[in-house]
N, C-alpha and C positions, 0 to 999 in steps of 0.2 A: 504494499500500499504506499503510495507516494503522497506526501503532504509537505506544506511549507512550514518553515521555522525561521526565527529571527536570530541572527548572530548576536551573542551577548557582548561582543567587543565593538563591532562597528555598526550594528543595528541593520545590516543588510537582510533582505528577505531572500532566503535560499531554500533549495530542496533539503529536507532533513538528512538525506544521505550525503550531502555535501558538507555537513557540519561534523566537527570532531571534538570530542570531550578532552579538555585540558586537565592538568594535574590538580588545579584548584576548583574543578567542577564546572567550569564555564563551557558552554557549547559555542564553538567559534568556527569561522570559515576554515576549512581544511587547507585551502590553497593560499590565502592571504593573511589571515589573522592568527593562525595556530603557531605557537612557539613552544619548543621543548623546554622542560624544566632546567633551570640553571644548575650545572654541576656543583656549584658552591653551596647549594642548599643541602647537599649530602655530606659536606665536610663536618667532621666532628672534632672538637677540641681534645687535646691530649692533656690530661691532668698533670700539672707540674708539681714535682716533689719539692716543697719549699724548705724542708728541714735539712740542716747540714748533717753529714754523717756522724759527727761527734762534736761535743761542745765541752768547754771548760767552765767551771764556776767563776763567776765574776769576783775578782779579788776586792778586798776591803780598800776603801779610800785611804791614801797615805797623805797626811798634811805635813809639809816641811816649811815652817815659818822662818825661812832664812833671810828673805828680803821682801819688802813690799813698798808701795809708794803711797803718800798721802799729800793732799793739797792743803796748804795752810796759808791763808791770806794771799793767795795768788802765787806764792813761791812753791816750787816743787821740792819736796823733802824726801830723801832716800834714807831708809833705815836698813841697817844690816845687823840682825840679831847676833850673828856669829862673831862679829867684830865689835867689842864694847867701845873702842876708841872712835868708831864711826858715829856714835850717838852724840858727839859734841855738836853744839849749835853751829859752829863754823863749818864743820864737815857736812851737816845736814842741809844747810841753806844752799840752794842752787839758783843762781840768777840766769834764767834761760835767755835765748835769743829774742 
């Protein structure tokens, strides 16, 4: 039995045997509108193993207060805890550029 049908893509009136069903269920013209399914639709991702093969425990933090800087009234002052002579005001005051 021959009957007319409408293409779901272009809307053309065709004979039903001239239409072809696509992967998404649309009935489209077999000669002009039909497209094969894209091969990229079948690509599957590969799960990436994120864990390293072995790990070490994180070591405890070590604080060494040997030297630090402090700003005092616009002058840069350097302290060296390991050298007591460096704590004199003349040695600490630095007149920068």
